[in-house]
mmCIF file as Biopython writes it, N, C-alpha, C and O atoms, coordinates in Angstrom:
data_model
#
loop_
_atom_site.group_PDB
_atom_site.id
_atom_site.type_symbol
_atom_site.label_atom_id
_atom_site.label_alt_id
_atom_site.label_comp_id
_atom_site.label_asym_id
_atom_site.label_entity_id
_atom_site.label_seq_id
_atom_site.pdbx_PDB_ins_code
_atom_site.Cartn_x
_atom_site.Cartn_y
_atom_site.Cartn_z
_atom_site.occupancy
_atom_site.B_iso_or_equiv
_atom_site.auth_seq_id
_atom_site.auth_asym_id
_atom_site.pdbx_PDB_model_num
ATOM 1   N N  . MET A ? 1  ? 126.897 -16.199 -59.940 1.0 0.0 1  A 1 
ATOM 2   C CA . MET A ? 1  ? 126.781 -16.995 -58.315 1.0 0.0 1  A 1 
ATOM 3   C C  . MET A ? 1  ? 125.003 -16.836 -58.587 1.0 0.0 1  A 1 
ATOM 4   O O  . MET A ? 1  ? 124.166 -16.116 -59.131 1.0 0.0 1  A 1 
ATOM 5   N N  . VAL A ? 2  ? 125.217 -18.538 -57.470 1.0 0.0 2  A 1 
ATOM 6   C CA . VAL A ? 2  ? 123.658 -18.232 -57.220 1.0 0.0 2  A 1 
ATOM 7   C C  . VAL A ? 2  ? 123.438 -18.293 -55.468 1.0 0.0 2  A 1 
ATOM 8   O O  . VAL A ? 2  ? 124.252 -19.024 -54.904 1.0 0.0 2  A 1 
ATOM 9   N N  . LEU A ? 3  ? 122.632 -17.740 -54.755 1.0 0.0 3  A 1 
ATOM 10  C CA . LEU A ? 3  ? 122.717 -17.527 -53.160 1.0 0.0 3  A 1 
ATOM 11  C C  . LEU A ? 3  ? 121.089 -17.801 -53.112 1.0 0.0 3  A 1 
ATOM 12  O O  . LEU A ? 3  ? 120.072 -17.215 -53.483 1.0 0.0 3  A 1 
ATOM 13  N N  . GLY A ? 4  ? 121.543 -19.434 -52.223 1.0 0.0 4  A 1 
ATOM 14  C CA . GLY A ? 4  ? 120.166 -19.552 -51.937 1.0 0.0 4  A 1 
ATOM 15  C C  . GLY A ? 4  ? 120.277 -19.872 -50.150 1.0 0.0 4  A 1 
ATOM 16  O O  . GLY A ? 4  ? 121.296 -19.812 -49.463 1.0 0.0 4  A 1 
ATOM 17  N N  . ILE A ? 5  ? 118.598 -20.287 -49.624 1.0 0.0 5  A 1 
ATOM 18  C CA . ILE A ? 5  ? 118.619 -20.163 -48.681 1.0 0.0 5  A 1 
ATOM 19  C C  . ILE A ? 5  ? 117.967 -22.255 -48.533 1.0 0.0 5  A 1 
ATOM 20  O O  . ILE A ? 5  ? 116.945 -22.772 -48.985 1.0 0.0 5  A 1 
ATOM 21  N N  . ARG A ? 6  ? 119.175 -22.901 -47.686 1.0 0.0 6  A 1 
ATOM 22  C CA . ARG A ? 6  ? 118.826 -24.032 -47.051 1.0 0.0 6  A 1 
ATOM 23  C C  . ARG A ? 6  ? 117.828 -24.037 -46.681 1.0 0.0 6  A 1 
ATOM 24  O O  . ARG A ? 6  ? 117.504 -22.916 -46.289 1.0 0.0 6  A 1 
ATOM 25  N N  . LYS A ? 7  ? 116.561 -25.262 -46.507 1.0 0.0 7  A 1 
ATOM 26  C CA . LYS A ? 7  ? 114.976 -24.602 -45.762 1.0 0.0 7  A 1 
ATOM 27  C C  . LYS A ? 7  ? 115.419 -26.814 -45.457 1.0 0.0 7  A 1 
ATOM 28  O O  . LYS A ? 7  ? 115.868 -27.641 -46.250 1.0 0.0 7  A 1 
ATOM 29  N N  . SER A ? 8  ? 114.997 -26.945 -44.007 1.0 0.0 8  A 1 
ATOM 30  C CA . SER A ? 8  ? 114.976 -28.180 -43.807 1.0 0.0 8  A 1 
ATOM 31  C C  . SER A ? 8  ? 114.516 -28.418 -42.570 1.0 0.0 8  A 1 
ATOM 32  O O  . SER A ? 8  ? 114.672 -27.504 -41.759 1.0 0.0 8  A 1 
ATOM 33  N N  . ALA A ? 9  ? 113.856 -29.654 -42.116 1.0 0.0 9  A 1 
ATOM 34  C CA . ALA A ? 9  ? 113.227 -29.076 -40.560 1.0 0.0 9  A 1 
ATOM 35  C C  . ALA A ? 9  ? 114.433 -28.868 -39.815 1.0 0.0 9  A 1 
ATOM 36  O O  . ALA A ? 9  ? 114.088 -28.196 -38.843 1.0 0.0 9  A 1 
ATOM 37  N N  . ASP A ? 10 ? 115.960 -29.140 -39.741 1.0 0.0 10 A 1 
ATOM 38  C CA . ASP A ? 10 ? 117.055 -29.912 -38.886 1.0 0.0 10 A 1 
ATOM 39  C C  . ASP A ? 10 ? 117.786 -28.183 -38.980 1.0 0.0 10 A 1 
ATOM 40  O O  . ASP A ? 10 ? 118.923 -27.972 -38.556 1.0 0.0 10 A 1 
ATOM 41  N N  . VAL A ? 11 ? 116.871 -27.012 -39.629 1.0 0.0 11 A 1 
ATOM 42  C CA . VAL A ? 11 ? 117.900 -25.942 -39.587 1.0 0.0 11 A 1 
ATOM 43  C C  . VAL A ? 11 ? 116.901 -24.650 -39.463 1.0 0.0 11 A 1 
ATOM 44  O O  . VAL A ? 11 ? 115.749 -24.695 -39.895 1.0 0.0 11 A 1 
ATOM 45  N N  . GLN A ? 12 ? 117.692 -23.006 -38.565 1.0 0.0 12 A 1 
ATOM 46  C CA . GLN A ? 12 ? 116.640 -22.565 -38.007 1.0 0.0 12 A 1 
ATOM 47  C C  . GLN A ? 12 ? 116.788 -21.501 -38.998 1.0 0.0 12 A 1 
ATOM 48  O O  . GLN A ? 12 ? 117.999 -21.375 -39.181 1.0 0.0 12 A 1 
ATOM 49  N N  . ILE A ? 13 ? 116.210 -20.764 -39.648 1.0 0.0 13 A 1 
ATOM 50  C CA . ILE A ? 13 ? 115.960 -19.604 -40.559 1.0 0.0 13 A 1 
ATOM 51  C C  . ILE A ? 13 ? 116.240 -18.163 -39.579 1.0 0.0 13 A 1 
ATOM 52  O O  . ILE A ? 13 ? 115.293 -17.831 -38.867 1.0 0.0 13 A 1 
ATOM 53  N N  . ASN A ? 14 ? 117.446 -17.347 -39.529 1.0 0.0 14 A 1 
ATOM 54  C CA . ASN A ? 14 ? 117.183 -16.050 -38.971 1.0 0.0 14 A 1 
ATOM 55  C C  . ASN A ? 14 ? 116.919 -15.090 -40.344 1.0 0.0 14 A 1 
ATOM 56  O O  . ASN A ? 14 ? 117.594 -14.803 -41.332 1.0 0.0 14 A 1 
ATOM 57  N N  . TYR A ? 15 ? 115.168 -14.656 -39.711 1.0 0.0 15 A 1 
ATOM 58  C CA . TYR A ? 15 ? 115.170 -13.726 -40.434 1.0 0.0 15 A 1 
ATOM 59  C C  . TYR A ? 15 ? 115.230 -11.917 -40.427 1.0 0.0 15 A 1 
ATOM 60  O O  . TYR A ? 15 ? 114.724 -11.067 -41.159 1.0 0.0 15 A 1 
ATOM 61  N N  . GLY A ? 16 ? 116.178 -11.854 -39.128 1.0 0.0 16 A 1 
ATOM 62  C CA . GLY A ? 16 ? 116.586 -10.878 -38.714 1.0 0.0 16 A 1 
ATOM 63  C C  . GLY A ? 16 ? 116.000 -9.174  -37.802 1.0 0.0 16 A 1 
ATOM 64  O O  . GLY A ? 16 ? 116.201 -7.966  -37.927 1.0 0.0 16 A 1 
ATOM 65  N N  . THR A ? 17 ? 115.218 -10.098 -36.918 1.0 0.0 17 A 1 
ATOM 66  C CA . THR A ? 17 ? 114.169 -9.192  -36.481 1.0 0.0 17 A 1 
ATOM 67  C C  . THR A ? 17 ? 114.593 -8.948  -34.807 1.0 0.0 17 A 1 
ATOM 68  O O  . THR A ? 17 ? 113.995 -8.131  -34.106 1.0 0.0 17 A 1 
ATOM 69  N N  . GLY A ? 18 ? 115.560 -9.677  -34.381 1.0 0.0 18 A 1 
ATOM 70  C CA . GLY A ? 18 ? 116.707 -9.076  -33.805 1.0 0.0 18 A 1 
ATOM 71  C C  . GLY A ? 18 ? 115.664 -9.726  -32.621 1.0 0.0 18 A 1 
ATOM 72  O O  . GLY A ? 18 ? 115.671 -9.122  -31.549 1.0 0.0 18 A 1 
ATOM 73  N N  . LYS A ? 19 ? 114.717 -10.978 -32.742 1.0 0.0 19 A 1 
ATOM 74  C CA . LYS A ? 19 ? 114.023 -11.871 -31.527 1.0 0.0 19 A 1 
ATOM 75  C C  . LYS A ? 19 ? 115.353 -13.263 -31.540 1.0 0.0 19 A 1 
ATOM 76  O O  . LYS A ? 19 ? 116.386 -13.425 -32.190 1.0 0.0 19 A 1 
ATOM 77  N N  . ASP A ? 20 ? 114.770 -13.924 -30.649 1.0 0.0 20 A 1 
ATOM 78  C CA . ASP A ? 20 ? 115.513 -15.427 -30.715 1.0 0.0 20 A 1 
ATOM 79  C C  . ASP A ? 20 ? 115.162 -16.096 -31.796 1.0 0.0 20 A 1 
ATOM 80  O O  . ASP A ? 20 ? 113.965 -16.175 -32.072 1.0 0.0 20 A 1 
ATOM 81  N N  . ILE A ? 21 ? 116.038 -16.644 -32.531 1.0 0.0 21 A 1 
ATOM 82  C CA . ILE A ? 21 ? 115.991 -17.074 -33.793 1.0 0.0 21 A 1 
ATOM 83  C C  . ILE A ? 21 ? 114.823 -18.216 -33.866 1.0 0.0 21 A 1 
ATOM 84  O O  . ILE A ? 21 ? 113.953 -18.047 -34.721 1.0 0.0 21 A 1 
ATOM 85  N N  . SER A ? 22 ? 114.742 -19.512 -32.916 1.0 0.0 22 A 1 
ATOM 86  C CA . SER A ? 22 ? 113.821 -20.072 -32.105 1.0 0.0 22 A 1 
ATOM 87  C C  . SER A ? 22 ? 112.500 -19.844 -32.267 1.0 0.0 22 A 1 
ATOM 88  O O  . SER A ? 22 ? 111.659 -20.700 -32.540 1.0 0.0 22 A 1 
ATOM 89  N N  . GLU A ? 23 ? 112.268 -18.374 -32.053 1.0 0.0 23 A 1 
ATOM 90  C CA . GLU A ? 23 ? 110.978 -17.879 -31.793 1.0 0.0 23 A 1 
ATOM 91  C C  . GLU A ? 23 ? 110.957 -17.077 -33.067 1.0 0.0 23 A 1 
ATOM 92  O O  . GLU A ? 23 ? 110.042 -16.328 -32.729 1.0 0.0 23 A 1 
ATOM 93  N N  . GLU A ? 24 ? 111.230 -16.726 -34.105 1.0 0.0 24 A 1 
ATOM 94  C CA . GLU A ? 24 ? 111.090 -16.167 -35.083 1.0 0.0 24 A 1 
ATOM 95  C C  . GLU A ? 24 ? 110.232 -17.061 -35.910 1.0 0.0 24 A 1 
ATOM 96  O O  . GLU A ? 24 ? 110.375 -18.280 -35.814 1.0 0.0 24 A 1 
ATOM 97  N N  . THR A ? 25 ? 109.347 -16.540 -36.720 1.0 0.0 25 A 1 
ATOM 98  C CA . THR A ? 25 ? 108.227 -16.601 -37.331 1.0 0.0 25 A 1 
ATOM 99  C C  . THR A ? 25 ? 108.202 -16.142 -39.192 1.0 0.0 25 A 1 
ATOM 100 O O  . THR A ? 25 ? 108.668 -15.005 -39.256 1.0 0.0 25 A 1 
ATOM 101 N N  . ILE A ? 26 ? 107.915 -16.528 -40.287 1.0 0.0 26 A 1 
ATOM 102 C CA . ILE A ? 26 ? 107.891 -15.409 -41.324 1.0 0.0 26 A 1 
ATOM 103 C C  . ILE A ? 26 ? 107.295 -14.092 -41.427 1.0 0.0 26 A 1 
ATOM 104 O O  . ILE A ? 26 ? 107.625 -13.066 -42.022 1.0 0.0 26 A 1 
ATOM 105 N N  . THR A ? 27 ? 106.088 -14.487 -40.497 1.0 0.0 27 A 1 
ATOM 106 C CA . THR A ? 27 ? 105.671 -13.011 -40.884 1.0 0.0 27 A 1 
ATOM 107 C C  . THR A ? 27 ? 106.460 -12.054 -39.915 1.0 0.0 27 A 1 
ATOM 108 O O  . THR A ? 27 ? 106.398 -10.857 -40.196 1.0 0.0 27 A 1 
ATOM 109 N N  . ASP A ? 28 ? 107.141 -12.398 -38.888 1.0 0.0 28 A 1 
ATOM 110 C CA . ASP A ? 28 ? 108.128 -11.644 -38.696 1.0 0.0 28 A 1 
ATOM 111 C C  . ASP A ? 28 ? 108.867 -10.661 -39.416 1.0 0.0 28 A 1 
ATOM 112 O O  . ASP A ? 28 ? 109.091 -9.470  -39.199 1.0 0.0 28 A 1 
ATOM 113 N N  . ALA A ? 29 ? 109.349 -11.832 -40.772 1.0 0.0 29 A 1 
ATOM 114 C CA . ALA A ? 29 ? 110.013 -10.903 -41.198 1.0 0.0 29 A 1 
ATOM 115 C C  . ALA A ? 29 ? 109.749 -10.099 -42.348 1.0 0.0 29 A 1 
ATOM 116 O O  . ALA A ? 29 ? 110.644 -9.961  -43.182 1.0 0.0 29 A 1 
ATOM 117 N N  . LYS A ? 30 ? 108.509 -9.487  -42.521 1.0 0.0 30 A 1 
ATOM 118 C CA . LYS A ? 30 ? 107.950 -8.104  -42.655 1.0 0.0 30 A 1 
ATOM 119 C C  . LYS A ? 30 ? 108.501 -8.045  -44.584 1.0 0.0 30 A 1 
ATOM 120 O O  . LYS A ? 30 ? 107.873 -8.500  -45.540 1.0 0.0 30 A 1 
ATOM 121 N N  . GLU A ? 31 ? 109.757 -7.370  -44.589 1.0 0.0 31 A 1 
ATOM 122 C CA . GLU A ? 31 ? 110.082 -7.139  -45.591 1.0 0.0 31 A 1 
ATOM 123 C C  . GLU A ? 31 ? 111.013 -7.922  -46.422 1.0 0.0 31 A 1 
ATOM 124 O O  . GLU A ? 31 ? 112.045 -8.141  -45.789 1.0 0.0 31 A 1 
ATOM 125 N N  . PRO A ? 32 ? 111.034 -8.578  -47.970 1.0 0.0 32 A 1 
ATOM 126 C CA . PRO A ? 32 ? 111.648 -9.508  -48.503 1.0 0.0 32 A 1 
ATOM 127 C C  . PRO A ? 32 ? 113.344 -9.101  -48.039 1.0 0.0 32 A 1 
ATOM 128 O O  . PRO A ? 32 ? 113.396 -8.225  -47.176 1.0 0.0 32 A 1 
ATOM 129 N N  . LEU A ? 33 ? 114.162 -9.427  -48.328 1.0 0.0 33 A 1 
ATOM 130 C CA . LEU A ? 33 ? 116.166 -9.214  -48.647 1.0 0.0 33 A 1 
ATOM 131 C C  . LEU A ? 33 ? 115.606 -8.452  -49.927 1.0 0.0 33 A 1 
ATOM 132 O O  . LEU A ? 33 ? 114.604 -8.409  -50.641 1.0 0.0 33 A 1 
ATOM 133 N N  . GLU A ? 34 ? 117.121 -7.759  -49.753 1.0 0.0 34 A 1 
ATOM 134 C CA . GLU A ? 34 ? 117.330 -7.506  -51.019 1.0 0.0 34 A 1 
ATOM 135 C C  . GLU A ? 34 ? 118.520 -7.157  -51.022 1.0 0.0 34 A 1 
ATOM 136 O O  . GLU A ? 34 ? 118.963 -6.679  -49.978 1.0 0.0 34 A 1 
ATOM 137 N N  . ILE A ? 35 ? 119.392 -7.287  -52.182 1.0 0.0 35 A 1 
ATOM 138 C CA . ILE A ? 35 ? 120.680 -7.706  -52.513 1.0 0.0 35 A 1 
ATOM 139 C C  . ILE A ? 35 ? 121.058 -6.711  -53.734 1.0 0.0 35 A 1 
ATOM 140 O O  . ILE A ? 35 ? 120.593 -6.753  -54.874 1.0 0.0 35 A 1 
ATOM 141 N N  . LYS A ? 36 ? 122.031 -5.790  -53.208 1.0 0.0 36 A 1 
ATOM 142 C CA . LYS A ? 36 ? 122.094 -4.797  -54.475 1.0 0.0 36 A 1 
ATOM 143 C C  . LYS A ? 36 ? 123.897 -4.873  -54.874 1.0 0.0 36 A 1 
ATOM 144 O O  . LYS A ? 36 ? 124.847 -4.673  -54.116 1.0 0.0 36 A 1 
ATOM 145 N N  . TRP A ? 37 ? 123.894 -5.127  -55.902 1.0 0.0 37 A 1 
ATOM 146 C CA . TRP A ? 37 ? 125.473 -5.391  -56.883 1.0 0.0 37 A 1 
ATOM 147 C C  . TRP A ? 37 ? 126.002 -4.338  -57.260 1.0 0.0 37 A 1 
ATOM 148 O O  . TRP A ? 37 ? 125.125 -3.684  -57.824 1.0 0.0 37 A 1 
ATOM 149 N N  . TYR A ? 38 ? 127.170 -3.678  -57.266 1.0 0.0 38 A 1 
ATOM 150 C CA . TYR A ? 38 ? 127.487 -2.791  -58.044 1.0 0.0 38 A 1 
ATOM 151 C C  . TYR A ? 38 ? 128.949 -3.149  -58.920 1.0 0.0 38 A 1 
ATOM 152 O O  . TYR A ? 38 ? 129.526 -4.190  -59.235 1.0 0.0 38 A 1 
ATOM 153 N N  . ASN A ? 39 ? 129.144 -2.000  -59.077 1.0 0.0 39 A 1 
ATOM 154 C CA . ASN A ? 39 ? 130.935 -2.609  -60.095 1.0 0.0 39 A 1 
ATOM 155 C C  . ASN A ? 39 ? 131.982 -3.198  -59.391 1.0 0.0 39 A 1 
ATOM 156 O O  . ASN A ? 39 ? 132.708 -4.108  -59.792 1.0 0.0 39 A 1 
ATOM 157 N N  . ASN A ? 40 ? 132.023 -2.518  -58.115 1.0 0.0 40 A 1 
ATOM 158 C CA . ASN A ? 40 ? 132.620 -2.377  -56.783 1.0 0.0 40 A 1 
ATOM 159 C C  . ASN A ? 40 ? 132.527 -3.657  -55.993 1.0 0.0 40 A 1 
ATOM 160 O O  . ASN A ? 40 ? 133.530 -4.251  -55.598 1.0 0.0 40 A 1 
ATOM 161 N N  . SER A ? 41 ? 131.508 -3.996  -55.812 1.0 0.0 41 A 1 
ATOM 162 C CA . SER A ? 41 ? 131.240 -5.401  -55.297 1.0 0.0 41 A 1 
ATOM 163 C C  . SER A ? 41 ? 131.746 -6.729  -55.545 1.0 0.0 41 A 1 
ATOM 164 O O  . SER A ? 41 ? 131.941 -6.907  -56.747 1.0 0.0 41 A 1 
ATOM 165 N N  . TYR A ? 42 ? 132.145 -8.152  -54.505 1.0 0.0 42 A 1 
ATOM 166 C CA . TYR A ? 42 ? 132.530 -8.737  -55.071 1.0 0.0 42 A 1 
ATOM 167 C C  . TYR A ? 42 ? 132.680 -9.692  -54.134 1.0 0.0 42 A 1 
ATOM 168 O O  . TYR A ? 42 ? 132.667 -9.311  -52.964 1.0 0.0 42 A 1 
ATOM 169 N N  . ILE A ? 43 ? 132.867 -11.236 -54.438 1.0 0.0 43 A 1 
ATOM 170 C CA . ILE A ? 43 ? 132.613 -12.477 -53.164 1.0 0.0 43 A 1 
ATOM 171 C C  . ILE A ? 43 ? 134.169 -12.805 -52.841 1.0 0.0 43 A 1 
ATOM 172 O O  . ILE A ? 43 ? 135.007 -13.028 -53.715 1.0 0.0 43 A 1 
ATOM 173 N N  . GLU A ? 44 ? 134.379 -12.798 -51.678 1.0 0.0 44 A 1 
ATOM 174 C CA . GLU A ? 44 ? 135.865 -13.171 -51.114 1.0 0.0 44 A 1 
ATOM 175 C C  . GLU A ? 44 ? 135.676 -14.976 -51.080 1.0 0.0 44 A 1 
ATOM 176 O O  . GLU A ? 44 ? 134.782 -15.332 -50.312 1.0 0.0 44 A 1 
ATOM 177 N N  . ILE A ? 45 ? 136.217 -15.820 -51.623 1.0 0.0 45 A 1 
ATOM 178 C CA . ILE A ? 45 ? 135.652 -17.289 -51.083 1.0 0.0 45 A 1 
ATOM 179 C C  . ILE A ? 45 ? 137.745 -17.498 -50.762 1.0 0.0 45 A 1 
ATOM 180 O O  . ILE A ? 45 ? 138.722 -17.308 -51.486 1.0 0.0 45 A 1 
ATOM 181 N N  . PRO A ? 46 ? 137.573 -17.940 -49.394 1.0 0.0 46 A 1 
ATOM 182 C CA . PRO A ? 46 ? 139.324 -18.212 -49.321 1.0 0.0 46 A 1 
ATOM 183 C C  . PRO A ? 46 ? 139.295 -19.476 -49.729 1.0 0.0 46 A 1 
ATOM 184 O O  . PRO A ? 46 ? 138.230 -20.066 -49.544 1.0 0.0 46 A 1 
ATOM 185 N N  . VAL A ? 47 ? 140.535 -20.302 -50.445 1.0 0.0 47 A 1 
ATOM 186 C CA . VAL A ? 47 ? 140.408 -21.462 -50.899 1.0 0.0 47 A 1 
ATOM 187 C C  . VAL A ? 47 ? 142.147 -21.886 -50.272 1.0 0.0 47 A 1 
ATOM 188 O O  . VAL A ? 47 ? 143.188 -21.307 -50.584 1.0 0.0 47 A 1 
ATOM 189 N N  . ILE A ? 48 ? 141.970 -23.162 -49.248 1.0 0.0 48 A 1 
ATOM 190 C CA . ILE A ? 48 ? 143.754 -23.591 -48.531 1.0 0.0 48 A 1 
ATOM 191 C C  . ILE A ? 48 ? 144.099 -24.956 -50.026 1.0 0.0 48 A 1 
ATOM 192 O O  . ILE A ? 48 ? 145.162 -25.576 -50.062 1.0 0.0 48 A 1 
#
């Protein structure tokens, strides 16, 4: 599985700082997001 972030002029990115999303910048983010996968990790995708 590939995870990606949609970056375009019409989309806001939440850097997780707790500030209003429209006021956040990349410099507020500080540390990169780290995702750890374990043996019991899974992704559930609901299909109708």
